C-alpha distance (Angstrom), angle and dihedral (degrees) to the residues before:
residue distance angle dihedral
M1 . . .
D2 3.83 . .
K3 3.78 117.3 .
V4 3.82 89.4 -145.7
S5 3.79 121.7 35.9
W6 3.77 112.7 -139.9
P7 3.79 124.1 -178.5
D8 3.78 107.6 -99.6
E9 3.79 93.0 -123.7
K10 3.84 91.8 56.3
R11 3.79 99.3 42.9
P12 3.84 98.1 80.3
L13 3.80 91.9 41.2
L14 3.80 93.5 53.4
S15 3.77 91.8 43.6
C16 3.80 93.0 51.6
E17 3.79 93.7 45.2
W18 3.79 91.4 48.9
R19 3.79 91.6 48.7
R20 3.80 92.6 46.9
K21 3.81 90.1 49.8
K22 3.80 93.0 49.8
T23 3.79 91.8 44.7
R24 3.79 90.5 50.9
Q25 3.82 91.5 48.8
G26 3.79 91.2 48.6
Y27 3.79 90.9 48.4
L28 3.80 92.4 50.6
Y29 3.82 90.6 48.1
R30 3.81 92.1 49.9
E31 3.79 91.3 46.7
M32 3.81 91.4 49.6
L33 3.81 90.9 47.5
S34 3.80 90.9 47.6
A35 3.80 92.4 49.1
W36 3.80 90.9 48.0
K37 3.80 90.5 49.8
V38 3.81 92.7 48.9
C39 3.79 88.4 51.9
C40 3.80 95.3 45.6
V41 3.81 99.3 44.7
R42 3.78 87.9 65.6
V43 3.80 87.7 63.8
Q44 3.80 119.2 70.8
Q45 3.77 102.7 -120.3
R46 3.80 95.0 -151.5
W47 3.81 87.2 66.9
V48 3.80 91.2 47.4
F49 3.79 87.0 54.7
A50 3.81 90.5 45.7
I51 3.81 91.1 55.3
M52 3.80 93.5 45.5
G53 3.81 90.1 45.4
F54 3.79 88.7 51.6
L55 3.81 89.5 51.5
A56 3.81 89.9 48.9
V57 3.79 91.4 58.4
F58 3.81 89.5 39.2
N59 3.81 91.4 57.2
A60 3.79 93.1 41.3
Y61 3.79 90.5 56.9
T62 3.80 96.5 43.5
M63 3.81 89.1 56.5
R64 3.79 92.6 43.1
I65 3.80 98.4 44.7
C66 3.80 103.9 39.0
L67 3.82 92.0 80.4
S68 3.82 91.1 58.2
L69 3.80 89.4 66.8
A70 3.80 98.5 30.1
I71 3.80 92.1 55.4
T72 3.82 90.1 63.9
E73 3.82 87.4 66.0
M74 3.80 97.1 36.8
V75 3.81 95.6 61.3
I76 3.79 131.1 65.1
P77 3.85 105.8 -101.3
L78 3.80 118.7 -106.7
E79 3.78 112.6 -114.5
S80 3.81 111.0 -142.2
H81 3.81 117.7 -141.5
N82 3.80 129.8 179.4
Y83 3.81 91.9 8.5
T84 3.79 99.7 89.4
D85 3.83 94.2 130.1
D86 3.80 91.5 54.3
T87 3.79 102.0 41.8
C88 3.77 132.7 72.8
S89 3.78 130.0 -122.0
Y90 3.79 120.8 -119.4
S91 3.79 112.7 -77.1
D92 3.79 96.1 -145.9
T93 3.74 141.5 9.3
P94 3.80 120.2 -96.0
S95 3.76 113.5 -85.7
S96 3.73 136.4 -165.7
G97 3.74 118.4 -71.5
S98 3.76 130.9 55.1
S99 3.73 110.2 13.8
G100 3.77 94.2 -140.0
A101 3.81 90.0 -144.2
G102 3.79 91.7 130.8
T103 3.79 129.4 -144.7
Y104 3.79 107.4 -139.1
D105 3.80 125.4 70.7
W106 3.81 99.2 -143.6
D107 3.81 117.0 153.7
E108 3.81 123.2 -142.7
Y109 3.80 92.2 -92.6
T110 3.83 92.3 53.8
Q111 3.79 91.1 46.7
G112 3.81 89.2 51.9
I113 3.81 90.7 53.2
I114 3.81 91.2 48.2
L115 3.80 93.3 50.3
S116 3.81 93.3 45.5
S117 3.83 96.4 45.3
F118 3.81 90.7 81.4
F119 3.79 89.6 64.8
W120 3.81 93.2 51.2
G121 3.78 88.1 70.4
Y122 3.79 94.5 31.7
V123 3.80 95.0 65.7
I124 3.83 93.7 47.5
T125 3.82 98.5 63.4
H126 3.80 98.3 41.3
L127 3.79 98.0 89.7
P128 3.83 97.3 38.9
G129 3.80 88.3 46.5
G130 3.80 92.4 52.5
I131 3.80 94.2 47.7
L132 3.82 92.9 46.8
A133 3.80 91.1 47.3
E134 3.81 91.7 53.2
K135 3.79 93.0 46.1
F136 3.81 101.6 41.5
G137 3.80 103.3 14.9
G138 3.77 131.1 -91.7
K139 3.81 99.3 -101.4
Y140 3.78 99.3 90.5
A141 3.80 96.2 28.2
L142 3.80 85.7 61.0
S143 3.80 101.5 37.3
L144 3.81 98.3 43.9
G145 3.80 90.4 48.1
I146 3.81 91.2 54.1
L147 3.81 91.0 44.8
S148 3.81 93.4 53.9
T149 3.80 90.5 47.6
A150 3.81 89.5 51.2
V151 3.80 92.3 52.4
F152 3.81 92.1 50.1
T153 3.82 90.0 47.1
L154 3.80 89.9 56.3
L155 3.81 89.1 51.0
T156 3.83 94.7 51.4
P157 3.85 98.5 97.9
L158 3.80 90.6 48.2
A159 3.81 91.9 48.6
V160 3.82 91.4 51.6
Q161 3.80 91.9 46.7
L162 3.80 93.8 50.4
G163 3.79 102.2 32.1
D164 3.80 107.0 23.5
S165 3.83 112.9 -154.5
T166 3.82 93.2 -17.9
G167 3.80 92.1 54.8
L168 3.79 91.0 48.9
I169 3.81 92.4 49.0
V170 3.82 91.6 52.1
L171 3.80 92.4 47.0
R172 3.80 93.5 48.5
F173 3.80 88.9 50.4
L174 3.82 89.4 54.6
M175 3.80 90.4 47.6
G176 3.79 88.7 54.0
L177 3.80 90.8 52.7
G178 3.80 89.8 55.6
E179 3.78 96.5 44.6
G180 3.80 95.2 45.0
T181 3.81 91.5 85.0
T182 3.81 93.9 56.8
Y183 3.81 102.8 90.9
P184 3.83 98.1 35.0
A185 3.81 90.9 49.8
L186 3.80 92.1 46.2
N187 3.79 91.3 50.7
A188 3.81 90.5 51.3
L189 3.82 89.4 51.5
L190 3.80 92.9 45.0
S191 3.81 90.2 54.4
K192 3.83 88.4 60.2
W193 3.79 98.6 41.7
T194 3.83 108.0 35.5
P195 3.81 124.2 73.5
P196 3.83 114.5 -147.6
Q197 3.81 95.3 -106.4
E198 3.84 91.2 56.2
R199 3.78 96.8 39.2
S200 3.80 98.2 102.3
V201 3.80 93.9 47.2
I202 3.81 98.8 43.5
G203 3.80 93.7 37.9
S204 3.77 92.0 49.3
L205 3.81 91.6 46.3
V206 3.80 91.0 53.7
F207 3.79 96.7 43.8
A208 3.82 92.6 42.6
G209 3.79 85.3 75.7
A210 3.80 84.0 86.5
Q211 3.80 91.7 66.1
L212 3.79 98.5 41.6
G213 3.79 90.3 42.0
T214 3.79 88.5 54.1
V215 3.82 90.8 47.1
F216 3.79 92.1 49.8
A217 3.80 93.9 43.4
T218 3.79 96.8 49.6
T219 3.81 95.5 42.2
T220 3.80 95.6 44.2
T221 3.80 93.3 42.3
G222 3.79 90.7 53.3
F223 3.80 92.7 52.3
I224 3.82 95.2 42.8
I225 3.80 92.8 51.0
H226 3.81 92.0 43.4
Y227 3.81 93.7 53.8
F228 3.83 100.6 28.3
S229 3.81 125.5 2.7
W230 3.79 139.2 -83.7
P231 3.88 103.1 -84.5
P232 3.86 95.0 68.5
V233 3.81 88.3 59.6
F234 3.79 91.0 71.3
Y235 3.81 93.9 43.1
V236 3.81 91.6 54.1
F237 3.81 97.5 48.7
G238 3.81 94.8 40.8
S239 3.81 91.4 52.3
I240 3.81 93.5 48.8
A241 3.82 90.5 52.2
I242 3.81 92.2 51.8
L243 3.82 89.7 52.6
W244 3.83 88.9 51.9
F245 3.83 90.1 51.6
I246 3.81 92.4 55.4
I247 3.81 94.1 49.3
F248 3.81 95.0 42.5
T249 3.81 95.0 52.3
I250 3.81 90.1 51.9
I251 3.81 101.6 47.5
C252 3.84 106.7 26.1
Y253 3.81 130.0 73.2
N254 3.80 138.8 -174.7
N255 3.81 96.8 -106.2
P256 3.82 141.4 -11.9
N257 3.82 92.8 -93.0
E258 3.82 91.5 61.3
H259 3.80 95.8 43.8
P260 3.84 111.9 102.1
F261 3.80 94.8 -160.6
V262 3.80 104.6 42.3
S263 3.79 112.5 115.1
E264 3.78 120.9 -115.8
R265 3.78 88.5 -123.2
E266 3.81 93.0 57.4
K267 3.79 91.7 42.7
K268 3.81 91.3 54.0
F269 3.81 90.6 45.1
L270 3.80 92.4 54.1
H271 3.79 93.9 42.5
G272 3.80 92.2 49.0
F273 3.79 94.7 54.7
M274 3.79 98.9 36.7
K275 3.80 105.9 37.7
E276 3.82 93.6 89.6
H277 3.80 95.8 62.8
T278 3.82 104.6 16.1
H279 3.80 121.2 71.5
N280 3.79 131.6 -178.8
K281 3.81 92.8 -143.2
V282 3.77 116.5 39.9
P283 3.81 132.9 168.4
A284 3.77 121.5 -101.5
V285 3.78 117.1 -68.6
P286 3.85 107.4 -70.6
W287 3.80 95.3 -132.9
R288 3.81 95.3 171.2
H289 3.80 93.0 55.9
I290 3.79 93.5 41.2
M291 3.78 95.9 49.9
T292 3.82 92.3 47.9
S293 3.81 95.2 46.9
K294 3.81 112.4 118.1
P295 3.83 94.0 -159.9
L296 3.80 89.7 53.8
W297 3.79 93.4 51.0
A298 3.80 89.5 46.9
L299 3.80 87.3 54.4
I300 3.81 91.1 49.2
F301 3.81 91.1 52.3
A302 3.81 90.9 49.5
Q303 3.81 90.3 49.4
I304 3.81 90.8 51.6
G305 3.79 90.4 52.5
H306 3.78 94.3 47.0
D307 3.80 94.3 45.3
W308 3.79 92.1 48.0
G309 3.80 90.8 58.1
F310 3.80 97.4 34.4
F311 3.80 96.5 47.9
T312 3.79 91.0 45.6
M313 3.79 88.7 55.8
I314 3.81 101.7 41.3
T315 3.80 93.8 41.9
D316 3.78 100.7 40.2
L317 3.82 108.2 21.2
P318 3.85 91.2 87.2
K319 3.82 88.6 53.6
Y320 3.81 90.4 50.0
M321 3.81 90.4 50.3
S322 3.81 91.6 47.6
S323 3.81 105.2 35.9
V324 3.82 101.6 31.1
L325 3.81 106.4 26.4
K326 3.83 92.2 30.9
F327 3.81 97.4 -137.1
S328 3.81 117.7 169.1
I329 3.81 117.1 -107.8
K330 3.83 93.2 -103.7
N331 3.81 93.8 48.7
N332 3.80 89.9 41.4
G333 3.79 90.7 58.6
M334 3.79 94.7 47.6
L335 3.80 96.8 43.7
S336 3.82 94.2 42.7
S337 3.81 89.0 55.5
L338 3.82 96.5 50.4
P339 3.85 96.9 78.1
Y340 3.81 91.7 52.3
L341 3.79 93.4 49.2
C342 3.80 89.3 55.1
M343 3.81 90.1 44.1
W344 3.80 89.4 56.0
L345 3.80 92.4 50.3
C346 3.80 89.7 50.6
S347 3.81 91.8 49.3
V348 3.82 91.8 53.4
L349 3.81 95.1 47.1
S350 3.81 95.4 41.7
S351 3.83 91.3 47.7
W352 3.78 92.3 54.0
L353 3.80 89.8 46.6
A354 3.82 92.0 48.1
D355 3.82 93.6 52.6
W356 3.81 90.8 46.0
I357 3.82 91.6 51.5
I358 3.82 91.8 47.9
V359 3.83 94.3 47.2
K360 3.82 91.8 47.7
G361 3.80 90.4 48.1
Y362 3.79 95.4 -127.9
I363 3.81 93.0 131.4
S364 3.79 129.0 12.8
R365 3.79 119.8 -107.2
T366 3.81 89.2 -113.2
N367 3.79 93.6 55.6
V368 3.81 92.4 44.5
R369 3.81 88.9 56.2
K370 3.82 91.3 48.3
L371 3.80 93.7 46.6
G372 3.80 93.9 49.2
T373 3.80 92.3 47.8
T374 3.81 92.7 48.8
I375 3.80 92.9 51.1
A376 3.81 89.6 47.6
S377 3.81 92.6 51.0
V378 3.79 110.1 37.8
G379 3.81 96.7 36.0
P380 3.82 98.0 55.0
G381 3.80 91.9 42.4
L382 3.80 93.1 55.9
F383 3.80 95.2 44.9
I384 3.81 96.3 49.5
I385 3.81 89.1 50.1
G386 3.79 87.5 53.2
A387 3.81 89.7 50.1
S388 3.79 91.2 55.5
Y389 3.82 90.5 54.7
A390 3.81 91.4 49.4
G391 3.80 86.9 74.6
C392 3.81 113.3 -170.6
D393 3.81 96.2 -11.7
R394 3.79 91.8 119.8
V395 3.80 97.6 -171.7
T396 3.80 92.8 51.8
V397 3.81 92.3 45.1
V398 3.81 92.9 52.3
I399 3.83 91.7 46.5
L400 3.82 92.6 50.6
F401 3.81 93.6 45.9
T402 3.80 89.2 48.9
L403 3.82 93.8 49.8
G404 3.79 91.2 48.1
M405 3.80 94.9 50.0
T406 3.81 90.6 44.0
L407 3.80 90.4 61.2
M408 3.80 89.7 48.5
G409 3.82 86.7 69.5
A410 3.82 88.7 78.3
F411 3.80 86.2 70.5
Y412 3.83 90.5 81.4
P413 3.82 99.4 62.2
G414 3.80 85.6 34.1
M415 3.78 115.7 57.9
K416 3.82 103.0 -21.1
V417 3.81 94.0 80.7
N418 3.81 93.8 35.3
A419 3.82 94.0 99.5
L420 3.81 88.1 63.2
D421 3.81 88.9 52.1
L422 3.79 93.5 52.6
S423 3.80 99.0 46.6
P424 3.81 125.8 -4.3
N425 3.81 90.2 -179.1
Y426 3.80 94.8 55.4
S427 3.79 99.3 27.3
G428 3.81 92.4 122.5
T429 3.79 91.9 56.7
L430 3.80 92.3 43.7
M431 3.79 92.1 50.5
A432 3.80 89.4 48.0
L433 3.80 90.8 54.7
V434 3.80 96.2 41.4
N435 3.78 98.6 42.1
G436 3.81 93.4 36.8
I437 3.80 94.6 53.8
G438 3.79 90.6 42.6
A439 3.80 90.1 51.7
F440 3.81 90.3 64.9
T441 3.79 84.7 78.3
G442 3.79 86.7 64.3
I443 3.79 87.0 63.5
L444 3.79 94.0 46.9
T445 3.80 104.4 40.9
P446 3.84 100.3 59.0
Y447 3.80 89.4 46.2
I448 3.83 92.6 48.5
V449 3.80 91.7 46.7
G450 3.80 90.2 50.4
V451 3.81 91.7 50.9
L452 3.82 95.8 44.0
T453 3.83 97.2 44.3
P454 3.83 107.4 46.1
N455 3.81 91.5 142.2
Q456 3.83 98.0 35.6
T457 3.81 95.1 -127.9
V458 3.80 129.0 155.6
S459 3.82 93.6 -115.3
E460 3.81 91.9 52.2
W461 3.79 91.4 52.0
R462 3.81 91.2 46.3
L463 3.81 89.0 66.1
V464 3.81 89.5 51.3
F465 3.81 90.7 54.7
W466 3.83 93.4 46.8
I467 3.80 88.5 55.5
V468 3.81 89.4 51.4
L469 3.82 91.3 53.1
G470 3.81 92.0 48.7
V471 3.81 92.6 51.6
F472 3.82 90.7 47.0
I473 3.80 93.4 53.7
I474 3.82 97.7 44.7
T475 3.80 95.7 47.4
N476 3.80 92.9 44.3
I477 3.81 91.6 54.5
V478 3.82 89.6 55.9
F479 3.80 90.9 49.9
I480 3.80 93.0 50.0
L481 3.81 91.5 51.3
Y482 3.81 100.4 47.1
A483 3.82 111.3 15.9
S484 3.81 123.6 117.2
G485 3.79 135.7 -171.1
D486 3.81 94.7 -160.2
V487 3.80 128.5 102.4
Q488 3.79 108.3 -99.4
P489 3.84 120.1 -124.1
W490 3.81 92.9 -118.9
N491 3.81 89.9 64.0
S492 3.83 88.3 75.4
P493 3.84 117.6 86.7
E494 3.82 89.3 -149.6
F495 3.80 91.1 56.3
L496 3.80 91.4 50.3
I497 3.81 93.0 46.5
N498 3.81 91.2 50.5
D499 3.80 90.5 45.2
H500 3.81 90.8 52.2
E501 3.80 91.1 48.3
E502 3.80 90.7 49.3
K503 3.80 90.8 52.9
R504 3.81 90.4 48.7
R505 3.81 91.8 51.6
K506 3.79 92.1 49.0
A507 3.79 91.1 49.6
A508 3.81 90.0 50.2
G509 3.81 92.8 46.8
E510 3.80 93.1 -116.8
E511 3.78 126.3 145.4
P512 3.83 114.5 -94.7
Q513 3.79 112.9 -101.1
A514 3.79 113.4 -109.5
T515 3.78 115.0 -115.1
P516 3.83 111.2 -121.4
A517 3.78 115.2 -116.8
K518 3.76 120.1 -118.0
D519 3.83 91.7 -105.3
G520 3.79 91.0 53.9
T521 3.84 97.6 -105.5
Q522 3.79 123.3 125.1
């Protein structure tokens, strides 16, 4: 019995029209999909991912960094007394725009807690993010993390209005939870999309989003606050990140096999270069081998050193420019961004040079990683110490800070891509461990700066910079002694299967199985 009674003479007509309509719609959809695929296969999708990965880090840093500059206009300025020989005069006269009078009476200690609260959440989601990215793919671990951070960024002015410093601390903690998946998820994606001979270039392009994001955030924040006020800063950066989320989820995929528009030529190219060390199905994370790996711990030490210096600069350099050198908010934004622009340029050039040296065989991959890390540690440490002794000579200070941060760009072809060298199969987990442990410095450094610089004088900041140099040198020595650029044995599923079988035999009291010789004899 029909649910709907149609006149017999109309039933075939309606059925045919409906079928023709659906067929036409399906044809148009297939034609559109085919045209889109023809267009996209001409573009190498690993470079599309590289650009979108770069923009992911770019957006992550704009949302993370903008508060470092905005907070200088949110708080009531500290008036220095009895420190006239150790403080600088104002560099320019007040101009039109934001008054800079500030609204909130937060001391240096409270500001340190606010700036560090992001990292409380940031370190928590690193390891879960890396494991989830390896198991299910990095696409949504990355994109949903950025989306949540964007939403919380948009809510920042409301949180400050309703909850004062406590509300801001809670919100920044939640932002850190969202952003903690960024680097582990990106590393998992990079392991699927970057062949070894392009690893330095693509990896450095992606991670250089940190520098250009910092440049964009500090410059744009300075202008927005100068001409408007601080709340629009968070609306602008949150909205841009949401736009990135929409585009990324449409055009990027976990690996070449899932991508509907990648060409067969590119897919074969990637598979041919990566099949030896990258596997679709791998055993569970070999925690015992990972946690006892000397090259991994060397990498962790190097990450701690880098993050100590980098987070000190990106979090507190705007405060140094504002409170010590007395730059206006507009000039603060522009001058604070200059070192990171030069750092980005250095990362691009040094990455190309590193890959060229490795391909030509002039220096081993291990020594390239050590050389890049050393340049990025010792150089910045020495130059920022020099800046602290330049006192109130603003031109010299800016030049020395810029030179120091420029050399830090060698960090990207140095140790930043080293987790991919050690284990492409478990790169998400390695990045979670390395970046997560390093991020603890983001909790410590703003707090230490707040404690050591209550009066915002040059001599107080000089001690901060000496500590940075000491951490750089110690951690770099460890990296030089124990680092490696070679794939570790525990990256191989066969090694782990044999290792598990060996443990089972020992537990059962059986004789160890002889390893077959290369010629097939026992």
